[in-house]
C-alpha positions as CSV (number, residue, x, y, z in Angstrom):
1,M,-6.3,-16.1,-5.8
2,T,-8.9,-13.5,-5.2
3,P,-8.6,-9.9,-6.6
4,R,-8.3,-8.6,-3.0
5,T,-5.4,-11.0,-2.3
6,R,-3.6,-9.9,-5.5
7,A,-4.2,-6.3,-4.6
8,I,-2.5,-6.9,-1.2
9,L,0.5,-8.6,-2.7
10,A,0.8,-5.8,-5.3
11,L,0.6,-3.2,-2.6
12,L,3.4,-4.9,-0.7
13,L,5.6,-4.6,-3.8
14,S,4.6,-0.9,-3.9
15,V,5.6,-0.5,-0.2
16,A,9.0,-2.2,-0.8
17,L,9.7,0.3,-3.7
18,G,8.4,3.3,-1.8
19,S,10.3,2.5,1.3
20,T,13.6,3.3,-0.5
21,S,12.8,7.0,-0.7
22,G,14.4,8.2,2.5
23,V,17.8,6.6,1.7
24,F,18.1,7.8,-1.8
25,I,16.8,11.3,-1.1
26,K,19.5,11.6,1.5
27,L,22.1,10.2,-0.9
28,S,21.3,12.9,-3.5
29,N,23.0,16.3,-3.5
30,W,20.2,18.0,-5.4
31,D,18.1,20.6,-3.7
32,A,14.8,19.2,-2.4
33,L,12.4,20.9,-4.9
34,A,14.7,20.2,-7.9
35,L,14.9,16.5,-6.9
36,S,11.2,16.3,-6.3
37,G,10.4,17.8,-9.6
38,A,12.9,15.7,-11.6
39,R,11.7,12.4,-10.1
40,S,8.1,13.4,-10.6
41,L,8.6,14.2,-14.3
42,I,10.1,10.8,-14.8
43,A,7.3,9.2,-12.8
44,A,4.8,10.9,-15.0
45,L,6.4,9.3,-18.1
46,V,6.1,5.9,-16.4
47,V,2.4,6.3,-15.6
48,W,1.6,7.9,-19.0
49,A,3.3,4.9,-20.7
50,Y,1.0,2.6,-18.8
51,L,-2.1,4.6,-19.6
52,R,-1.2,5.5,-23.2
53,H,-4.5,7.4,-23.6
54,P,-5.3,8.9,-20.2
55,N,-8.9,9.8,-19.4
56,F,-8.8,13.2,-17.8
57,T,-12.3,13.9,-16.4
58,W,-11.1,17.0,-14.5
59,S,-13.5,16.0,-11.7
60,R,-13.1,17.5,-8.2
61,A,-11.7,14.2,-6.9
62,Q,-9.3,13.8,-9.8
63,V,-7.9,17.3,-9.7
64,G,-8.0,17.6,-5.9
65,G,-6.3,14.2,-5.5
66,A,-3.6,15.3,-7.9
67,I,-2.9,18.5,-6.0
68,F,-2.8,16.6,-2.7
69,Y,-0.4,14.1,-4.2
70,A,1.9,16.7,-5.6
71,L,1.9,18.5,-2.2
72,A,2.5,15.3,-0.3
73,I,5.5,14.1,-2.2
74,T,7.0,17.6,-2.5
75,T,6.7,18.4,1.2
76,F,8.1,14.9,2.1
77,V,11.3,15.5,0.1
78,Q,11.8,18.9,1.7
79,A,11.0,17.5,5.1
80,T,13.6,14.7,4.6
81,K,16.2,17.4,3.7
82,W,15.3,19.6,6.8
83,T,15.1,16.9,9.4
84,T,16.3,13.3,9.9
85,A,14.9,10.6,7.6
86,A,13.6,8.8,10.7
87,N,11.7,11.9,11.8
88,A,10.3,12.5,8.3
89,V,9.0,8.9,7.9
90,F,7.6,8.6,11.4
91,L,5.7,11.9,11.3
92,Q,4.4,11.4,7.7
93,F,3.0,8.1,8.9
94,T,0.6,9.9,11.2
95,S,-1.4,9.7,7.9
96,P,-3.4,6.5,9.0
97,L,-5.1,8.5,11.7
98,W,-6.1,11.2,9.2
99,V,-7.3,8.5,6.7
100,A,-9.5,6.9,9.3
101,L,-11.1,10.2,10.2
102,F,-11.5,11.5,6.6
103,S,-12.9,8.1,5.5
104,I,-15.8,8.6,7.9
105,W,-16.5,12.1,6.8
106,L,-15.8,12.0,3.0
107,L,-16.3,8.4,2.0
108,N,-18.8,7.1,4.5
109,E,-16.4,4.2,5.1
110,R,-16.2,3.5,8.8
111,P,-13.0,1.8,10.0
112,S,-13.8,-1.5,11.7
113,R,-12.9,-2.3,15.2
114,S,-9.9,-4.4,13.9
115,N,-8.8,-1.3,11.9
116,W,-8.8,0.9,15.1
117,L,-7.0,-1.8,17.1
118,A,-4.4,-2.2,14.4
119,L,-4.0,1.6,14.2
120,I,-3.3,1.9,18.0
121,A,-0.9,-1.1,17.8
122,I,0.9,0.4,14.8
123,F,1.4,3.8,16.5
124,C,2.9,2.0,19.5
125,G,5.1,0.0,17.3
126,M,6.2,3.0,15.3
127,F,7.1,4.8,18.5
128,L,9.2,1.9,19.6
129,F,10.7,1.5,16.1
130,F,11.9,5.1,16.0
131,S,12.5,5.7,19.7
132,D,16.3,5.6,19.3
133,T,16.5,7.8,16.2
134,L,13.8,10.5,16.7
135,T,15.2,13.9,17.6
136,R,13.8,17.3,18.5
137,S,16.0,19.0,15.9
138,G,14.7,20.1,12.5
139,Y,11.5,21.8,13.8
140,W,10.3,23.0,10.3
141,G,11.2,19.6,8.8
142,N,9.1,17.8,11.4
143,L,6.2,20.1,10.9
144,L,6.4,19.7,7.2
145,A,6.4,15.9,7.6
146,I,3.1,16.0,9.6
147,I,1.6,18.2,6.9
148,S,2.8,15.8,4.2
149,G,1.0,13.0,6.1
150,I,-2.3,15.0,6.0
151,F,-1.8,15.6,2.2
152,M,-1.1,11.9,1.7
153,A,-4.3,10.9,3.5
154,L,-6.4,13.3,1.4
155,F,-4.7,11.9,-1.7
156,L,-5.7,8.3,-0.8
157,I,-9.3,9.5,0.0
158,A,-9.5,11.1,-3.4
159,L,-8.2,7.9,-5.1
160,R,-10.7,5.8,-3.2
161,A,-13.5,8.2,-4.2
162,Q,-12.6,7.3,-7.8
163,K,-12.5,3.6,-7.3
164,D,-15.0,3.1,-10.2
165,G,-13.4,5.9,-12.2
166,S,-9.9,6.9,-13.2
167,P,-7.6,7.0,-10.1
168,T,-4.5,6.4,-12.2
169,E,-4.9,9.6,-14.0
170,T,-4.8,11.4,-10.6
171,V,-1.3,10.0,-10.1
172,L,-0.3,11.2,-13.6
173,L,-1.6,14.7,-13.0
174,G,-0.1,14.8,-9.5
175,N,3.4,14.0,-10.9
176,L,3.0,16.6,-13.6
177,F,2.0,19.2,-11.0
178,A,5.0,18.3,-8.8
179,G,7.2,18.4,-11.9
180,V,6.0,21.9,-12.7
181,I,6.7,23.0,-9.1
182,G,10.3,21.7,-9.3
183,L,11.1,22.7,-12.9
184,P,12.4,26.3,-12.2
185,F,14.8,24.8,-9.6
186,I,16.0,22.2,-12.1
187,I,16.5,24.8,-14.9
188,F,17.9,27.7,-12.8
189,G,19.4,25.9,-9.8
190,D,23.0,24.9,-9.6
191,Q,22.5,21.1,-9.4
192,P,25.3,18.7,-9.8
193,V,24.9,16.5,-12.9
194,N,26.9,13.3,-13.0
195,A,26.3,9.6,-13.4
196,R,25.6,9.1,-9.7
197,E,22.9,11.8,-9.4
198,I,21.3,10.8,-12.7
199,G,21.1,7.2,-11.5
200,I,19.5,8.2,-8.2
201,I,16.9,10.4,-10.0
202,L,16.1,7.7,-12.5
203,Y,15.6,5.1,-9.8
204,L,13.4,7.4,-7.7
205,G,11.3,8.4,-10.7
206,I,10.8,5.0,-12.3
207,F,10.6,2.7,-9.4
208,Q,10.2,4.5,-6.0
209,L,7.6,6.9,-7.3
210,G,6.3,6.0,-10.7
211,L,5.8,2.2,-10.3
212,A,5.0,2.4,-6.6
213,F,2.1,4.9,-6.9
214,L,0.9,3.4,-10.2
215,I,0.3,0.2,-8.1
216,V,-1.5,2.2,-5.4
217,S,-3.9,3.7,-7.9
218,L,-4.7,0.2,-9.3
219,V,-5.3,-1.6,-6.0
220,I,-7.4,1.1,-4.4
221,K,-10.4,-0.4,-6.2
222,Y,-10.1,-3.5,-4.1
223,L,-8.9,-2.1,-0.7
224,S,-10.4,0.6,1.5
225,A,-8.4,3.7,2.1
226,I,-7.7,2.7,5.7
227,E,-6.6,-0.8,4.7
228,T,-4.2,0.7,2.1
229,I,-2.5,3.1,4.5
230,L,-2.3,0.5,7.3
231,I,-0.4,-1.9,4.9
232,Q,1.8,1.0,3.9
233,T,3.0,1.4,7.5
234,L,5.3,-1.5,6.8
235,A,7.5,1.0,4.8
236,P,9.5,2.1,7.9
237,I,10.5,-1.5,8.6
238,L,11.7,-1.9,5.0
239,L,13.4,1.5,5.2
240,S,15.4,0.2,8.2
241,F,16.4,-2.8,6.1
242,W,17.6,-0.6,3.2
243,V,19.6,1.6,5.7
244,F,21.2,-1.6,7.1
245,L,21.9,-2.9,3.6
246,I,23.3,0.3,2.1
247,I,24.7,2.3,5.0
248,G,25.4,-0.6,7.5
249,E,23.3,0.8,10.4
250,K,22.0,-2.1,12.5
251,P,18.5,-1.7,14.0
252,S,18.3,-1.5,17.8
253,P,16.4,-4.1,20.0
254,S,13.5,-1.5,20.4
255,A,13.3,-1.1,16.6
256,L,13.1,-4.8,16.2
257,A,10.3,-5.0,18.8
258,G,8.5,-2.1,17.1
259,A,8.8,-3.9,13.7
260,A,7.4,-7.1,15.2
261,I,4.4,-5.2,16.6
262,I,3.7,-3.3,13.3
263,T,4.0,-6.5,11.2
264,T,1.8,-8.5,13.5
265,A,-0.9,-5.7,13.6
266,V,-0.9,-5.3,9.8
267,T,-1.1,-9.1,9.3
268,L,-3.9,-9.7,11.9
269,N,-5.9,-6.7,10.5
270,A,-5.6,-8.2,6.9
271,I,-6.8,-11.6,8.2
272,G,-9.6,-10.0,10.1
273,T,-10.8,-7.9,7.2
274,A,-10.6,-10.9,4.9
275,R,-12.9,-12.9,7.2
276,T,-15.3,-10.0,7.5
277,E,-15.5,-9.7,3.7
278,R,-16.0,-13.4,3.3
279,D,-18.8,-13.4,5.8
280,K,-20.5,-10.7,3.8
281,L,-20.7,-12.9,0.7
282,P,-24.1,-14.5,0.1
283,T,-24.3,-18.2,1.1
284,P,-24.8,-20.4,-2.0
285,H,-28.1,-22.4,-2.0
286,S,-27.7,-26.1,-1.9
């Protein structure tokens, strides 16, 4: 198994973990900023335990990426509280478009034709997937979700810029920044403290945020920024599965059609990219 294949499989695990965010954020009765700060502080401990001796270079990419990460995850939690989970996820996943554009400008990584075709197909699939659940309500939450998508795109660009450096430290710093933002709301806010809330926060911090983004920081060395975000568009499909499993809501026929389009586009793009990478390899002399 090649390093790239292992990276894709690891990223799929990250997507599965990250896709649970919308359900558990909605289940929590904590205020958005307090919840975001608490899960980020726990996630920081997870990443720090992995690194043990983090290498903080304080480079522009490391610090900038950490700030974008903190803003992305904080605004997403608030957006999920202000609008529907479907709206928040759909609008945050405008991020592939921003990644494609920023990759050209900031990384000199031009998306391939298959990347652009996959991007178009995924947007069509996302629209079908959410067509029954998108609403016009929650204006500020919708706007914040779009902004969160831009921040997430810039975070991935910053990670990719450090592919030969220390991208994992960016995730650590970002969680610490987000934790500091939420700390006053944890200390001075009137948040319910019980076994249910503690369980939700621990799960979000350890698995949905800590482990999921630790994986992203490790695989970014082997996958381009646009590849990474295109694979992450599988998250809404998994979100629908968790909603069905936990809440009992069945996906509509249009959602199933959208899921099929997204899955097919991501799969074909991965196959096409793998063939392109293989063709670039030098032919061994006989």
